[in-house]
N, C-alpha and C positions, 0 to 999 in steps of 0.2 A: 514919906524919903525911907528906904529900906538902910534896915542897918550893913555897916561893914560886914559883918558876922556871917548876914545872912550870901552877901553876895559872892564872901569866900565859899558857903557851903555850897553854892550852886554852880560855880568855876569848878571846884574839886568834883560834884557830884556828875556833871556835863563830862569831863576827862575820864573817868571811872566808865561812862558811859561808850564810849569814842573806843577805849584800851578791851572793855570786855567783847565789842560790836568785833574789830579786826582779831582777836584772839579766837572766834569762830569760824573763823574761814580759813585752810589750808590753801597752801601754796599749789599756784595750776602748773601742772608740767607740761610737756611736749603734747604729751597726748590727749589734750585738755582735761585730766582727772585730778582729782586735791591729793593733799599729801593724806588725807584723814584716809585713805585706804580703800577705795572701791576695788571691789575683787574683779571686776569687769576686764576685757582686754582691750578700752576704748585708749588705754595711755600705751600700749605698745607699737612697734612698727610694723607695715605690713610685711608678710615675704613675698619678696618677688617671684615670681613664677619662673621655673629653667627654661631655657631654652636653646635653639642646637641648629647651624648653620655646617653642614657637611657636605662636601665632596669627595667621589674618589674613582680610582681605574687601576684596571688591571693589566699585563702583558708579561709574554714571556721575559722578559729580560734580559740576565744571562741565560736563561734556562731554554730549553728546545720546543721545538712548538709542540711536540708529543709530550712533555713534562709538561708544557700547558697550554691548552690550547684554546684557551683565551684570552679575548685585547678589547680594549674600550672602556666607556663610563660603567661601574660597577654598582656603587648606592650614592644617591643624591639627596638631602635636606633642604628645604630652601634655598637659597643663591647667594653666590657671591657676588653675583652684580658684574657689573664690569667698567672699573673703573678708567681703562681708558677711554671711554666715552668722555670722562670730563665733567665739569660741571656747571648748574644750569646757568651760573653767570661765571663766565672764565676769568672775568676782571675780580671777582670777589672769592678769596680763598675757604672764606669759609661758608660760600653757598653749598647747600643740596649737592651731590652726585647725582648725575643724571639716571644709573643704573646702579642703585648701591646694593649693600650687602641687606638681604632679604632673611633673617630668621624666623624659626617655627617654637613657638612656644609650648612647653609641655600639657598635651591635650589640645595641641590645635591641629589644624588640616591642611594636607599636601598631596599635589598628587594624587586625590582620589582617598588618600589613608590616613589614619588618625597618628600623630607623632604622641610617642612618651618620651621624656626626658628623665634622667637622675644621674646629677652628678655632684661629685665635692672636688675642690681645689683649697688645700690645707697647707701653711706655710710653716716650715720648722725652719731647724739655724740657717739650712744655705741652700734649701730646694723646695719646692712643694711637692706633695703627694695626691696623687692626681687618679681618682675613679670615675669614670665617666663611662655614661651609655645609651643611646637613642637610638630607636625603632620605629620604623613607619612600618603601617601596616599596608594591604589593597596589592594589587598584582606589579605596582613600581617598588615593592616596600624592601624591604633588609633592615638589618641591624649592623653595629657599631661598638664595641665596647675597646676602650683601654685603660690601661694600669700602670703605675710607675711613678719612680721619683724623677724629678724635672727641675734641671737648674735655669735659671735665671737669662745665664746665656750660654753660649756654645752646642753642644751637642749631649742626649739623653739616651739611657737605650730603654725603651718600654715594650710592654705586650700590648698587643695591636689584634682585635677580632674584627672580622667583617664577613655579614653573611646577605645570602642572596638567593631566595629561591629555594631554599635549603642547603646550599652548599656555601660554608664558611670556611675561608682561610684565614690561617693564624700565624703569628710567631711572636717570641719572647725576646727579642733580640733587633726590633727593627729602630730607626733612626726618628730620633725626634729633635727638629732644630726650628730656630727663629728666622724669619725674612721679614726683619723689620721697617724694608721700604716697603712693604705690603702694608704691615700694620702691624705683626704677629707679636703678641706681648704676652706675658702670663703673670697674675695677682691673684690674693687672696679670694677667690668666688669665681676667678673667668682666667679661660684661657683660649687663648689662638694659635695655633701651631701648625705644624708642616711635618706627618711622619709615613716615611717610607719603608718599606719591610723587603728588603734584596731577595729571601726566599720563606715567602707564605705560605704553608703547605695545607693541603689539603687531604690531609691520610686514607679516607674511607674511598676516594676517587684515584687515590695514586696521582694527584699533583704536586707541581710547587711552583708557583706564580710570582713576581713579581709586583707587588701594588704601591698606590702613591694614595695618600688621601691630605684632604686640611679638613682642622677640626677647629670649630668654633662654638664655646661651649659657655653659656653668661649664666648670672645669678645663681651660682651654684653654692654648697655650702661651705662653709671655712669655720 
């Protein structure tokens, strides 16, 4: 028969072994790495790829045809689809649209060209500071750049420049506004908005036109 002293020592020794074993394992974080300090990047969240959906038109507007000899579609990247076609299952409001928005990722392909996207949408006390650029190479290519401070409601004034086949129309007093019925909104890292420029100029050709653009940037810096 074992003595009580030996039994107590055995229990204490077992408890010490369990405690030591537990103490050598760090807590596992979201990325699956331990608190022990792995220097790899496996514990960080992946960075989402910026993407864009953009379309624009140009027309004389309040200007004469001589001042603006252009009309029609200007630059498009991706597609805003056709919400009017409805959903795949009309009885289910969560069913996908038949023709949904089709954004294009930075580095993606569209219309036979390559798309590049760079954007940031950063919140301040009462607005969002936006800087967004997208470019499409190829025969149907073009580019758009928008900068400004945008309030989450109402209208804001922004700078917009749109380039197609070497021609750039730009203005510093364009009106940015939200159409909530369509789904327009702004938040840190993303933007969907309408921008109208009543007098966008191309000084090199002495032209001045009215431009309209719908911009949707996602996965931007924030």
